[in-house]
C-alpha positions as CSV (number, residue, x, y, z in Angstrom):
1,M,0.0,0.0,0.0
2,P,1.5,3.4,-0.9
3,Q,2.3,5.7,2.0
4,R,0.2,8.8,2.5
5,N,1.8,12.1,1.7
6,V,1.5,13.6,5.2
7,N,2.1,17.2,4.1
8,A,-0.5,17.0,1.3
9,S,-3.0,15.4,3.7
10,E,-2.6,18.2,6.3
11,K,-2.9,20.8,3.7
12,A,-6.1,19.2,2.3
13,L,-7.6,19.0,5.8
14,G,-6.9,22.7,6.3
15,K,-8.5,23.5,3.0
16,L,-11.5,21.5,3.9
17,C,-11.8,23.3,7.2
18,R,-11.7,26.7,5.4
19,E,-14.3,25.5,3.0
20,I,-16.6,24.4,5.8
21,T,-16.5,27.8,7.4
22,R,-17.7,29.4,4.2
23,C,-20.7,27.1,3.7
24,R,-24.2,28.6,3.2
25,K,-26.0,25.5,1.9
26,C,-28.8,25.6,4.4
27,P,-30.7,28.9,4.6
28,R,-32.5,28.0,7.9
29,L,-29.2,27.3,9.6
30,V,-27.5,30.4,8.2
31,R,-30.3,32.6,9.5
32,Y,-30.3,31.0,12.9
33,R,-26.5,30.9,13.5
34,E,-26.1,34.5,12.5
35,A,-29.1,35.7,14.5
36,V,-27.7,34.0,17.6
37,A,-24.3,35.7,16.9
38,R,-26.0,39.1,16.7
39,E,-28.3,38.8,19.7
40,K,-25.9,36.9,22.0
41,R,-26.5,35.6,25.5
42,A,-26.2,38.2,28.2
43,A,-23.3,36.3,29.9
44,F,-21.4,36.5,26.6
45,R,-22.3,40.0,25.4
46,D,-18.6,41.0,25.2
47,W,-17.8,38.1,22.9
48,N,-17.4,38.4,19.2
49,Y,-19.4,35.3,18.2
50,W,-18.0,33.0,15.6
51,G,-21.5,32.7,13.9
52,K,-20.2,30.4,11.1
53,P,-20.1,26.7,10.4
54,V,-17.6,25.1,12.8
55,P,-14.8,23.0,11.2
56,G,-13.2,19.9,12.7
57,F,-10.5,20.2,15.3
58,G,-7.7,18.0,16.5
59,D,-4.7,16.0,15.5
60,P,-4.4,15.8,11.7
61,H,-2.9,12.3,12.0
62,A,-5.5,11.1,14.4
63,Q,-6.5,7.4,14.6
64,L,-9.7,8.3,16.4
65,L,-12.5,10.4,14.9
66,I,-15.1,11.6,17.5
67,L,-18.4,12.5,15.8
68,G,-20.8,14.8,17.7
69,L,-24.2,16.1,16.7
70,A,-23.9,19.9,16.1
71,P,-22.3,23.1,17.5
72,A,-24.1,24.5,20.5
73,A,-25.7,27.9,19.8
74,H,-23.7,29.6,22.6
75,G,-20.9,27.1,22.7
76,A,-19.1,26.3,19.4
77,N,-21.2,28.8,17.5
78,R,-19.7,31.4,19.9
79,T,-16.1,30.1,20.1
80,G,-15.6,28.5,16.7
81,R,-14.2,25.2,18.0
82,M,-16.1,22.0,18.5
83,F,-17.4,21.3,22.0
84,T,-15.8,24.5,23.3
85,G,-17.5,26.9,25.7
86,D,-20.4,24.8,27.0
87,R,-21.1,22.1,29.6
88,S,-21.0,19.3,27.0
89,G,-17.5,20.2,26.1
90,D,-16.4,20.6,29.7
91,F,-17.5,17.0,30.3
92,L,-16.0,15.6,27.1
93,Y,-12.6,17.2,27.3
94,Q,-12.2,16.2,30.9
95,A,-12.7,12.6,29.9
96,L,-10.3,13.0,26.9
97,Y,-7.7,14.4,29.2
98,R,-8.0,11.7,31.8
99,T,-7.7,9.0,29.1
100,G,-4.7,10.6,27.3
101,F,-6.4,12.1,24.2
102,A,-6.0,15.7,25.3
103,N,-3.2,17.8,26.9
104,Q,-5.6,19.6,29.3
105,P,-9.0,19.1,30.8
106,T,-10.6,22.5,29.8
107,S,-11.7,24.0,26.5
108,E,-12.7,27.7,26.7
109,H,-11.6,29.4,23.4
110,R,-9.6,28.7,20.3
111,G,-6.4,30.2,21.8
112,D,-6.4,28.4,25.2
113,G,-3.6,25.9,24.3
114,L,-5.8,22.8,24.0
115,E,-4.3,20.1,21.8
116,L,-5.8,16.7,21.0
117,R,-3.6,13.6,20.9
118,N,-4.4,11.0,18.3
119,A,-8.0,12.3,18.2
120,Y,-10.0,14.6,15.9
121,I,-13.5,16.0,16.5
122,G,-16.1,16.5,13.8
123,A,-19.9,16.6,13.8
124,A,-22.9,15.3,11.9
125,I,-23.8,18.9,11.1
126,R,-21.5,22.0,11.3
127,C,-24.0,24.8,12.1
128,A,-26.0,25.3,15.3
129,P,-29.6,24.2,14.5
130,P,-32.7,25.6,16.2
131,D,-33.7,23.5,19.2
132,N,-30.6,21.4,18.5
133,K,-32.6,19.5,15.9
134,P,-31.2,19.5,12.3
135,L,-33.5,18.6,9.5
136,P,-32.8,15.5,7.3
137,E,-32.0,17.6,4.3
138,E,-29.5,19.7,6.4
139,L,-27.8,16.6,7.6
140,A,-27.6,15.4,3.9
141,N,-26.1,18.8,2.9
142,C,-23.4,18.5,5.5
143,R,-22.5,14.8,5.1
144,P,-20.0,15.3,2.2
145,Y,-17.7,17.2,4.7
146,L,-17.7,14.1,7.0
147,E,-16.9,11.9,4.0
148,R,-14.0,14.0,3.0
149,E,-12.7,14.0,6.6
150,L,-12.8,10.3,6.7
151,G,-10.9,10.1,3.4
152,L,-8.2,12.4,4.7
153,L,-7.9,11.1,8.3
154,R,-8.4,7.4,7.6
155,P,-9.1,6.7,11.3
156,R,-8.9,3.3,12.9
157,A,-11.8,4.1,15.3
158,I,-14.9,6.3,15.3
159,L,-16.7,7.3,18.4
160,A,-20.3,8.4,17.7
161,L,-21.7,10.6,20.5
162,G,-25.4,10.0,20.3
163,S,-27.7,8.1,17.9
164,I,-27.9,10.9,15.3
165,A,-24.2,11.0,14.9
166,M,-24.1,7.2,14.6
167,R,-26.9,7.0,12.1
168,T,-25.2,9.7,10.0
169,Y,-22.1,7.7,9.7
170,L,-23.9,4.4,9.1
171,G,-26.1,6.1,6.5
172,Y,-23.0,7.1,4.6
173,L,-21.7,3.5,4.7
174,K,-25.1,2.1,3.5
175,E,-25.3,4.6,0.6
176,S,-21.7,3.8,-0.4
177,G,-22.5,0.0,-0.3
178,A,-20.1,-0.8,2.6
179,I,-23.0,-2.1,4.7
180,S,-26.4,-3.4,3.7
181,S,-28.6,-2.3,6.7
182,L,-28.5,0.0,9.7
183,A,-30.7,-2.4,11.7
184,A,-27.7,-4.7,12.3
185,F,-26.0,-1.9,14.3
186,P,-28.4,-0.6,17.0
187,F,-27.3,2.4,19.0
188,R,-26.6,1.7,22.7
189,H,-24.0,3.1,25.0
190,A,-20.7,1.3,24.9
191,A,-21.6,-0.7,21.9
192,N,-18.8,-1.3,19.4
193,Y,-19.0,-2.8,15.9
194,H,-16.7,-4.3,13.4
195,L,-18.0,-3.1,10.1
196,G,-15.5,-4.5,7.7
197,E,-11.8,-5.1,7.3
198,S,-11.2,-1.8,5.6
199,L,-13.4,0.3,7.9
200,P,-12.8,1.9,11.2
201,R,-14.1,0.2,14.4
202,L,-17.3,2.0,15.4
203,F,-17.9,2.8,19.1
204,A,-21.0,4.4,20.6
205,S,-21.6,6.6,23.6
206,Y,-24.5,8.7,24.9
207,H,-24.0,12.3,23.9
208,P,-22.4,14.4,26.8
209,S,-25.4,16.8,26.8
210,Q,-26.6,18.3,30.1
211,Q,-29.7,16.3,29.7
212,N,-27.7,13.1,29.9
213,T,-24.9,14.1,32.3
214,F,-27.1,16.0,34.9
215,T,-29.5,13.1,35.1
216,G,-26.7,10.5,35.4
217,K,-27.6,8.7,32.2
218,L,-24.0,9.4,31.2
219,T,-21.4,9.5,34.0
220,E,-17.7,10.3,33.8
221,E,-16.8,6.7,34.3
222,M,-19.1,5.5,31.5
223,L,-17.5,7.8,28.9
224,E,-14.0,7.1,30.2
225,D,-14.6,3.4,29.9
226,V,-15.5,3.7,26.2
227,L,-12.4,5.9,25.6
228,L,-10.2,3.4,27.3
229,Q,-11.6,0.6,25.1
230,I,-10.7,2.7,22.1
231,R,-7.2,3.4,23.4
232,Q,-6.7,-0.3,23.9
233,L,-7.8,-0.9,20.3
234,L,-5.5,1.7,18.9
235,S,-2.5,0.3,20.8
236,S,-3.2,-3.2,19.4
237,R,-3.1,-4.6,15.9
238,H,-6.0,-6.9,16.7
239,R,-9.7,-6.2,16.5
240,A,-11.8,-5.8,19.7
241,P,-14.7,-8.2,20.0
242,N,-18.3,-7.0,19.5
243,V,-20.0,-5.9,22.8
């Protein structure tokens, strides 16, 4: 197998990120994200909101791709970085730090020194949607960005945070002919699936939303356990068993 041109791959990933930030495919999302950026939340009235699609973030050579749902209206839509500036991000980055995938446990703004180690974070959709509920056609508009990320990163593992993120990835695989049915891969926390010899291992976790973390549906230990399973896989040449 020919070796990847690392410099060309990094440049292509940077080009993709710039392209994502200029996207205006979904009029409803454009209106919403820009309205939020103008009106702001009182606690952030001194912020210059990002107000654009949020590109991926992390190690350009990552073996793990973490797939979230969407930027939060006053989180990533404000800061311009995935899972940054909200409670979901606080929860996620603490877990990534404790399991060795991040250099620090906090994520406040793009210049705070945070670096991911062997991990890259993307999302099913790159603009903050009203009520955190993207429409099917908006997910479809955004999916080519994920496809290109996958082609550039070529990860060994994918962690889907929530059922929508997981269905987005599986839907792409079904449409490309890599799998025949989504039903064979039900979403449940801590599930992991071998989808094919040439495909990344798929892991699933509840999304670290306040609705899940405040109620105890997702605890720190639960998310860390999944991340440690992934770390074990990435340190091994062997496949992990289905769970």
